[in-house]
BALOBA-1460 file (C-alpha; in Angstrom, 3 decimals):
// residues 273
<rec num="1" residu="m" x="0.000" y="0.000" z="0.000"/>
<rec num="2" residu="k" x="1.565" y="3.277" z="-1.124"/>
<rec num="3" residu="k" x="1.864" y="6.202" z="1.269"/>
<rec num="4" residu="q" x="0.959" y="9.596" z="-0.186"/>
<rec num="5" residu="h" x="1.723" y="13.174" z="0.811"/>
<rec num="6" residu="e" x="-1.225" y="15.369" z="-0.095"/>
<rec num="7" residu="r" x="-2.591" y="18.847" z="0.561"/>
<rec num="8" residu="a" x="-6.298" y="18.292" z="1.126"/>
<rec num="9" residu="i" x="-9.112" y="20.834" z="0.953"/>
<rec num="10" residu="i" x="-11.625" y="20.957" z="3.819"/>
<rec num="11" residu="l" x="-15.192" y="20.529" z="2.544"/>
<rec num="12" residu="e" x="-16.817" y="20.466" z="5.977"/>
<rec num="13" residu="n" x="-15.730" y="20.466" z="9.618"/>
<rec num="14" residu="a" x="-18.574" y="20.231" z="12.114"/>
<rec num="15" residu="r" x="-19.550" y="18.615" z="15.399"/>
<rec num="16" residu="i" x="-22.028" y="15.752" z="14.967"/>
<rec num="17" residu="t" x="-22.365" y="14.637" z="18.614"/>
<rec num="18" residu="k" x="-21.493" y="16.169" z="21.969"/>
<rec num="19" residu="t" x="-17.958" y="14.805" z="21.632"/>
<rec num="20" residu="i" x="-17.362" y="13.810" z="17.977"/>
<rec num="21" residu="y" x="-16.440" y="16.089" z="15.085"/>
<rec num="22" residu="r" x="-16.550" y="15.080" z="11.421"/>
<rec num="23" residu="l" x="-13.922" y="16.439" z="9.047"/>
<rec num="24" residu="i" x="-14.635" y="15.965" z="5.312"/>
<rec num="25" residu="l" x="-11.647" y="16.350" z="2.986"/>
<rec num="26" residu="q" x="-11.138" y="16.396" z="-0.762"/>
<rec num="27" residu="s" x="-8.151" y="14.072" z="-0.898"/>
<rec num="28" residu="p" x="-8.287" y="11.991" z="-4.090"/>
<rec num="29" residu="t" x="-4.790" y="10.512" z="-3.942"/>
<rec num="30" residu="i" x="-5.149" y="9.178" z="-0.405"/>
<rec num="31" residu="a" x="-8.784" y="8.147" z="-0.921"/>
<rec num="32" residu="r" x="-7.738" y="5.973" z="-3.858"/>
<rec num="33" residu="e" x="-5.350" y="3.928" z="-1.665"/>
<rec num="34" residu="a" x="-7.178" y="3.977" z="1.690"/>
<rec num="35" residu="r" x="-8.771" y="1.006" z="3.463"/>
<rec num="36" residu="p" x="-10.918" y="0.756" z="6.615"/>
<rec num="37" residu="g" x="-8.785" y="0.552" z="9.743"/>
<rec num="38" residu="q" x="-5.929" y="2.582" z="8.299"/>
<rec num="39" residu="f" x="-5.216" y="6.184" z="9.267"/>
<rec num="40" residu="v" x="-3.667" y="9.476" z="8.169"/>
<rec num="41" residu="m" x="-1.229" y="11.786" z="9.923"/>
<rec num="42" residu="i" x="-2.401" y="15.406" z="9.758"/>
<rec num="43" residu="r" x="-0.360" y="18.541" z="10.311"/>
<rec num="44" residu="v" x="-2.921" y="20.723" z="12.039"/>
<rec num="45" residu="d" x="-1.028" y="24.019" z="11.623"/>
<rec num="46" residu="i" x="1.323" y="25.194" z="8.884"/>
<rec num="47" residu="a" x="3.406" y="27.039" z="11.499"/>
<rec num="48" residu="y" x="4.600" y="23.642" z="12.845"/>
<rec num="49" residu="d" x="3.058" y="24.463" z="16.222"/>
<rec num="50" residu="p" x="2.347" y="21.858" z="17.423"/>
<rec num="51" residu="l" x="5.352" y="20.294" z="15.738"/>
<rec num="52" residu="l" x="4.135" y="16.718" z="15.346"/>
<rec num="53" residu="r" x="1.334" y="15.486" z="13.111"/>
<rec num="54" residu="r" x="-1.725" y="13.891" z="14.674"/>
<rec num="55" residu="p" x="-3.119" y="10.423" z="13.723"/>
<rec num="56" residu="f" x="-6.768" y="9.996" z="12.673"/>
<rec num="57" residu="s" x="-8.655" y="6.914" z="11.509"/>
<rec num="58" residu="f" x="-10.811" y="6.976" z="8.395"/>
<rec num="59" residu="f" x="-14.510" y="7.488" z="9.126"/>
<rec num="60" residu="k" x="-15.542" y="7.251" z="5.479"/>
<rec num="61" residu="i" x="-13.726" y="6.562" z="2.206"/>
<rec num="62" residu="d" x="-15.238" y="7.559" z="-1.134"/>
<rec num="63" residu="k" x="-12.806" y="6.490" z="-3.819"/>
<rec num="64" residu="e" x="-14.982" y="7.636" z="-6.723"/>
<rec num="65" residu="e" x="-15.413" y="11.184" z="-5.402"/>
<rec num="66" residu="g" x="-11.907" y="11.354" z="-3.923"/>
<rec num="67" residu="i" x="-13.241" y="12.174" z="-0.458"/>
<rec num="68" residu="i" x="-12.177" y="10.948" z="2.965"/>
<rec num="69" residu="e" x="-13.847" y="11.684" z="6.285"/>
<rec num="70" residu="i" x="-12.191" y="11.779" z="9.692"/>
<rec num="71" residu="g" x="-13.968" y="11.467" z="13.016"/>
<rec num="72" residu="y" x="-12.239" y="13.005" z="16.037"/>
<rec num="73" residu="q" x="-12.644" y="14.279" z="19.582"/>
<rec num="74" residu="v" x="-11.271" y="17.553" z="20.903"/>
<rec num="75" residu="v" x="-8.895" y="16.325" z="23.604"/>
<rec num="76" residu="g" x="-5.864" y="18.608" z="23.422"/>
<rec num="77" residu="r" x="-4.154" y="21.491" z="21.676"/>
<rec num="78" residu="g" x="-3.858" y="19.801" z="18.283"/>
<rec num="79" residu="t" x="-7.515" y="18.823" z="17.999"/>
<rec num="80" residu="t" x="-8.579" y="22.216" z="19.382"/>
<rec num="81" residu="i" x="-6.752" y="23.851" z="16.467"/>
<rec num="82" residu="l" x="-8.264" y="21.330" z="14.057"/>
<rec num="83" residu="a" x="-11.805" y="22.010" z="15.286"/>
<rec num="84" residu="a" x="-11.374" y="25.710" z="14.390"/>
<rec num="85" residu="k" x="-10.555" y="24.977" z="10.735"/>
<rec num="86" residu="k" x="-13.063" y="26.192" z="8.143"/>
<rec num="87" residu="k" x="-14.369" y="25.089" z="4.759"/>
<rec num="88" residu="g" x="-11.751" y="25.852" z="2.105"/>
<rec num="89" residu="d" x="-8.768" y="25.602" z="4.463"/>
<rec num="90" residu="i" x="-5.898" y="23.325" z="3.451"/>
<rec num="91" residu="l" x="-4.477" y="20.505" z="5.564"/>
<rec num="92" residu="d" x="-1.225" y="18.647" z="5.004"/>
<rec num="93" residu="l" x="-1.765" y="14.851" z="5.114"/>
<rec num="94" residu="v" x="0.382" y="11.726" z="4.931"/>
<rec num="95" residu="g" x="-1.357" y="8.393" z="4.372"/>
<rec num="96" residu="p" x="-2.847" y="5.921" z="4.229"/>
<rec num="97" residu="l" x="-0.764" y="4.387" z="7.001"/>
<rec num="98" residu="g" x="-0.783" y="1.096" z="8.872"/>
<rec num="99" residu="n" x="-2.653" y="-2.132" z="8.253"/>
<rec num="100" residu="g" x="-6.425" y="-2.175" z="7.984"/>
<rec num="101" residu="f" x="-9.203" y="-4.639" z="8.711"/>
<rec num="102" residu="r" x="-9.370" y="-7.925" z="6.817"/>
<rec num="103" residu="m" x="-12.604" y="-9.412" z="5.533"/>
<rec num="104" residu="p" x="-14.267" y="-12.301" z="7.390"/>
<rec num="105" residu="p" x="-14.454" y="-15.735" z="5.736"/>
<rec num="106" residu="e" x="-16.984" y="-15.915" z="2.920"/>
<rec num="107" residu="d" x="-19.024" y="-18.472" z="4.850"/>
<rec num="108" residu="a" x="-19.223" y="-16.386" z="8.053"/>
<rec num="109" residu="d" x="-22.857" y="-16.371" z="9.224"/>
<rec num="110" residu="m" x="-22.424" y="-13.431" z="11.590"/>
<rec num="111" residu="v" x="-19.759" y="-10.965" z="12.737"/>
<rec num="112" residu="w" x="-19.804" y="-8.545" z="15.653"/>
<rec num="113" residu="f" x="-18.488" y="-4.996" z="15.711"/>
<rec num="114" residu="v" x="-17.643" y="-3.604" z="19.158"/>
<rec num="115" residu="a" x="-17.087" y="0.158" z="19.348"/>
<rec num="116" residu="g" x="-16.495" y="2.356" z="22.366"/>
<rec num="117" residu="g" x="-16.640" y="6.148" z="22.211"/>
<rec num="118" residu="v" x="-14.898" y="7.689" z="19.223"/>
<rec num="119" residu="g" x="-13.813" y="4.157" z="18.229"/>
<rec num="120" residu="i" x="-17.083" y="4.016" z="16.288"/>
<rec num="121" residu="t" x="-15.524" y="6.233" z="13.609"/>
<rec num="122" residu="a" x="-12.996" y="3.517" z="12.694"/>
<rec num="123" residu="m" x="-15.687" y="0.857" z="12.835"/>
<rec num="124" residu="v" x="-18.178" y="2.465" z="10.402"/>
<rec num="125" residu="p" x="-16.113" y="1.970" z="7.199"/>
<rec num="126" residu="c" x="-15.342" y="-1.613" z="8.281"/>
<rec num="127" residu="i" x="-19.058" y="-2.365" z="8.686"/>
<rec num="128" residu="e" x="-19.729" y="-0.783" z="5.294"/>
<rec num="129" residu="e" x="-17.039" y="-2.864" z="3.590"/>
<rec num="130" residu="v" x="-18.368" y="-6.092" z="5.125"/>
<rec num="131" residu="r" x="-21.864" y="-5.087" z="3.980"/>
<rec num="132" residu="i" x="-20.647" y="-4.724" z="0.394"/>
<rec num="133" residu="k" x="-18.206" y="-7.645" z="0.180"/>
<rec num="134" residu="r" x="-19.999" y="-10.137" z="2.461"/>
<rec num="135" residu="p" x="-23.700" y="-9.293" z="1.935"/>
<rec num="136" residu="k" x="-24.881" y="-12.624" z="3.383"/>
<rec num="137" residu="t" x="-23.027" y="-12.113" z="6.673"/>
<rec num="138" residu="r" x="-25.155" y="-10.772" z="9.516"/>
<rec num="139" residu="r" x="-23.700" y="-7.566" z="10.999"/>
<rec num="140" residu="v" x="-24.248" y="-6.951" z="14.714"/>
<rec num="141" residu="l" x="-22.963" y="-3.768" z="16.363"/>
<rec num="142" residu="f" x="-22.297" y="-3.282" z="20.083"/>
<rec num="143" residu="y" x="-21.786" y="0.422" z="20.660"/>
<rec num="144" residu="g" x="-21.126" y="2.199" z="23.933"/>
<rec num="145" residu="a" x="-20.388" y="5.650" z="25.336"/>
<rec num="146" residu="k" x="-20.539" y="7.454" z="28.659"/>
<rec num="147" residu="t" x="-23.954" y="8.939" z="27.934"/>
<rec num="148" residu="a" x="-26.556" y="8.988" z="25.149"/>
<rec num="149" residu="d" x="-25.653" y="12.388" z="23.708"/>
<rec num="150" residu="e" x="-22.136" y="11.137" z="22.970"/>
<rec num="151" residu="l" x="-23.444" y="8.385" z="20.680"/>
<rec num="152" residu="l" x="-23.358" y="8.733" z="16.908"/>
<rec num="153" residu="p" x="-26.881" y="9.365" z="15.546"/>
<rec num="154" residu="h" x="-28.805" y="6.179" z="14.768"/>
<rec num="155" residu="s" x="-29.216" y="7.353" z="11.147"/>
<rec num="156" residu="f" x="-25.479" y="6.796" z="10.564"/>
<rec num="157" residu="l" x="-25.677" y="3.169" z="11.672"/>
<rec num="158" residu="e" x="-29.128" y="1.751" z="10.958"/>
<rec num="159" residu="p" x="-28.614" y="1.414" z="7.148"/>
<rec num="160" residu="i" x="-25.454" y="-0.698" z="7.520"/>
<rec num="161" residu="c" x="-26.275" y="-2.942" z="10.524"/>
<rec num="162" residu="h" x="-28.773" y="-5.756" z="11.021"/>
<rec num="163" residu="e" x="-28.798" y="-5.286" z="14.803"/>
<rec num="164" residu="i" x="-27.479" y="-2.566" z="17.116"/>
<rec num="165" residu="y" x="-27.069" y="-2.930" z="20.886"/>
<rec num="166" residu="y" x="-26.322" y="0.285" z="22.746"/>
<rec num="167" residu="s" x="-24.786" y="0.653" z="26.171"/>
<rec num="168" residu="t" x="-24.128" y="3.770" z="28.232"/>
<rec num="169" residu="d" x="-22.320" y="4.173" z="31.531"/>
<rec num="170" residu="d" x="-25.241" y="6.153" z="32.993"/>
<rec num="171" residu="g" x="-28.036" y="4.058" z="31.458"/>
<rec num="172" residu="s" x="-29.392" y="6.951" z="29.377"/>
<rec num="173" residu="k" x="-29.616" y="4.661" z="26.306"/>
<rec num="174" residu="g" x="-29.647" y="0.896" z="26.033"/>
<rec num="175" residu="f" x="-27.799" y="-1.300" z="28.526"/>
<rec num="176" residu="c" x="-26.626" y="0.446" z="31.704"/>
<rec num="177" residu="g" x="-22.964" y="-0.433" z="32.096"/>
<rec num="178" residu="f" x="-19.883" y="-1.312" z="30.095"/>
<rec num="179" residu="l" x="-19.783" y="-2.952" z="26.667"/>
<rec num="180" residu="p" x="-18.277" y="-6.314" z="27.751"/>
<rec num="181" residu="d" x="-21.106" y="-6.657" z="30.287"/>
<rec num="182" residu="c" x="-23.640" y="-5.789" z="27.585"/>
<rec num="183" residu="i" x="-22.161" y="-8.525" z="25.399"/>
<rec num="184" residu="d" x="-22.396" y="-11.041" z="28.249"/>
<rec num="185" residu="a" x="-26.027" y="-10.128" z="28.860"/>
<rec num="186" residu="k" x="-27.011" y="-10.554" z="25.203"/>
<rec num="187" residu="v" x="-25.271" y="-13.944" z="24.942"/>
<rec num="188" residu="q" x="-27.005" y="-15.130" z="28.105"/>
<rec num="189" residu="n" x="-30.284" y="-14.077" z="26.504"/>
<rec num="190" residu="g" x="-29.635" y="-16.294" z="23.496"/>
<rec num="191" residu="l" x="-27.620" y="-14.235" z="21.009"/>
<rec num="192" residu="a" x="-25.556" y="-16.627" z="18.872"/>
<rec num="193" residu="m" x="-21.765" y="-16.410" z="18.876"/>
<rec num="194" residu="p" x="-20.109" y="-14.740" z="15.862"/>
<rec num="195" residu="a" x="-17.475" y="-16.070" z="13.490"/>
<rec num="196" residu="l" x="-15.356" y="-12.944" z="14.077"/>
<rec num="197" residu="i" x="-15.251" y="-9.873" z="16.313"/>
<rec num="198" residu="y" x="-13.996" y="-6.471" z="15.154"/>
<rec num="199" residu="a" x="-13.323" y="-3.911" z="17.892"/>
<rec num="200" residu="c" x="-12.073" y="-0.378" z="18.442"/>
<rec num="201" residu="g" x="-12.234" y="1.857" z="21.492"/>
<rec num="202" residu="p" x="-10.560" y="2.834" z="24.782"/>
<rec num="203" residu="p" x="-7.780" y="0.554" z="26.092"/>
<rec num="204" residu="m" x="-9.687" y="-0.974" z="29.023"/>
<rec num="205" residu="m" x="-12.733" y="-1.671" z="26.871"/>
<rec num="206" residu="l" x="-10.525" y="-3.378" z="24.298"/>
<rec num="207" residu="k" x="-8.719" y="-5.361" z="26.983"/>
<rec num="208" residu="k" x="-11.936" y="-6.708" z="28.536"/>
<rec num="209" residu="t" x="-13.430" y="-7.441" z="25.114"/>
<rec num="210" residu="a" x="-10.226" y="-9.172" z="24.009"/>
<rec num="211" residu="e" x="-10.178" y="-11.371" z="27.113"/>
<rec num="212" residu="w" x="-13.813" y="-12.331" z="26.475"/>
<rec num="213" residu="t" x="-13.062" y="-13.016" z="22.791"/>
<rec num="214" residu="i" x="-10.052" y="-15.220" z="23.552"/>
<rec num="215" residu="s" x="-11.782" y="-17.113" z="26.372"/>
<rec num="216" residu="n" x="-14.623" y="-17.991" z="23.987"/>
<rec num="217" residu="g" x="-12.287" y="-19.105" z="21.191"/>
<rec num="218" residu="i" x="-13.477" y="-16.467" z="18.725"/>
<rec num="219" residu="a" x="-11.264" y="-14.836" z="16.098"/>
<rec num="220" residu="g" x="-10.779" y="-11.108" z="16.571"/>
<rec num="221" residu="q" x="-9.376" y="-8.071" z="14.812"/>
<rec num="222" residu="f" x="-8.770" y="-5.212" z="17.226"/>
<rec num="223" residu="c" x="-7.917" y="-1.643" z="16.207"/>
<rec num="224" residu="l" x="-5.690" y="0.001" z="18.825"/>
<rec num="225" residu="e" x="-5.375" y="3.683" z="19.652"/>
<rec num="226" residu="a" x="-1.990" y="5.157" z="20.644"/>
<rec num="227" residu="l" x="-0.014" y="8.361" z="20.819"/>
<rec num="228" residu="m" x="2.170" y="8.576" z="17.715"/>
<rec num="229" residu="g" x="5.144" y="10.740" z="16.889"/>
<rec num="230" residu="c" x="5.750" y="9.772" z="13.271"/>
<rec num="231" residu="g" x="3.175" y="7.190" z="12.151"/>
<rec num="232" residu="l" x="5.883" y="5.355" z="10.213"/>
<rec num="233" residu="g" x="7.438" y="2.994" z="12.767"/>
<rec num="234" residu="a" x="10.581" y="5.066" z="13.272"/>
<rec num="235" residu="c" x="10.099" y="6.871" z="16.597"/>
<rec num="236" residu="l" x="8.959" y="3.787" z="18.590"/>
<rec num="237" residu="g" x="6.535" y="5.983" z="20.545"/>
<rec num="238" residu="c" x="3.515" y="3.727" z="19.966"/>
<rec num="239" residu="a" x="5.063" y="0.388" z="21.005"/>
<rec num="240" residu="v" x="2.789" y="-1.943" z="22.986"/>
<rec num="241" residu="p" x="3.366" y="-5.443" z="24.430"/>
<rec num="242" residu="g" x="2.757" y="-7.976" z="21.693"/>
<rec num="243" residu="s" x="4.380" y="-10.230" z="19.156"/>
<rec num="244" residu="v" x="4.479" y="-10.801" z="15.423"/>
<rec num="245" residu="k" x="6.735" y="-13.058" z="13.407"/>
<rec num="246" residu="y" x="9.317" y="-11.911" z="10.877"/>
<rec num="247" residu="g" x="10.650" y="-15.182" z="9.507"/>
<rec num="248" residu="d" x="12.199" y="-17.033" z="12.455"/>
<rec num="249" residu="f" x="12.251" y="-13.904" z="14.605"/>
<rec num="250" residu="k" x="9.398" y="-13.075" z="16.980"/>
<rec num="251" residu="t" x="9.061" y="-9.559" z="18.378"/>
<rec num="252" residu="e" x="8.408" y="-8.693" z="22.029"/>
<rec num="253" residu="y" x="6.648" y="-5.440" z="21.177"/>
<rec num="254" residu="v" x="4.584" y="-4.230" z="18.236"/>
<rec num="255" residu="h" x="4.104" y="-0.737" z="16.875"/>
<rec num="256" residu="v" x="0.519" y="0.435" z="16.550"/>
<rec num="257" residu="c" x="1.393" y="2.573" z="13.523"/>
<rec num="258" residu="f" x="3.338" y="-0.075" z="11.594"/>
<rec num="259" residu="e" x="2.255" y="-3.623" z="12.474"/>
<rec num="260" residu="g" x="-1.180" y="-2.203" z="13.385"/>
<rec num="261" residu="p" x="-3.315" y="-0.377" z="14.132"/>
<rec num="262" residu="v" x="-5.398" y="-3.514" z="13.433"/>
<rec num="263" residu="f" x="-4.078" y="-6.640" z="15.156"/>
<rec num="264" residu="s" x="-5.307" y="-10.187" z="15.449"/>
<rec num="265" residu="v" x="-6.495" y="-10.445" z="19.036"/>
<rec num="266" residu="e" x="-3.852" y="-13.033" z="19.966"/>
<rec num="267" residu="n" x="-0.950" y="-10.783" z="18.888"/>
<rec num="268" residu="i" x="-1.302" y="-8.435" z="21.885"/>
<rec num="269" residu="r" x="-0.355" y="-9.270" z="25.482"/>
<rec num="270" residu="w" x="-3.528" y="-7.867" z="26.993"/>
<rec num="271" residu="d" x="-2.516" y="-8.640" z="30.573"/>
<rec num="272" residu="e" x="0.212" y="-5.984" z="30.213"/>
<rec num="273" residu="i" x="-2.034" y="-3.298" z="28.718"/>
């Protein structure tokens, strides 16, 4: 997959939930190469302040129109600057970076998508790709946030999912509690096990979901979030405990930007996360 350096034009930059912004960019070169689960590194200010680029997962990829969408939260100085950008402004991008989601087996009856918080933005293009490439596979989404007004509007999700189970920490929508507990409750009520679980979200949510996935012998592809300095595997800032094989050599750590951000669930040492 070729990395591209592109100056992209902002078509829209607006808040769509209490905590999530959607950035729409005209970026034909990157859109042509991008896949769900990958990400771009964005320089948020041409004055190099802040100095480092910021990583953002793809929320939508439109190859025909040459458009990519990014979903993000305002959590620090970089995203505060990004949120102030207007239609017509130019952003400097490098991407697509990392390894994306892989399709489930053609005979998979059902797959689950587990998304916590802003992790839903990485999950949406994955669900859409499964819908297109595996139309016979049932798509079940487990989606959680702290409270209902932080959830992506139902209209974004209903057209691409067969079933959606919400959970909120305060019980304002769906199950009251954390996503892994919501999953347990639905299985106990008769929901069939999936052939594969895709997941993206906060570290503790991913850890608990990964432990549940492994203990039930289910295949999983988990998209990790991490602070990144370069996005290219050079700075080692996004290393996490895990292992992948390079010939006869097996690593002790993996880099979220390079070997990931999507990992098979067994490649991460979740007990050390």
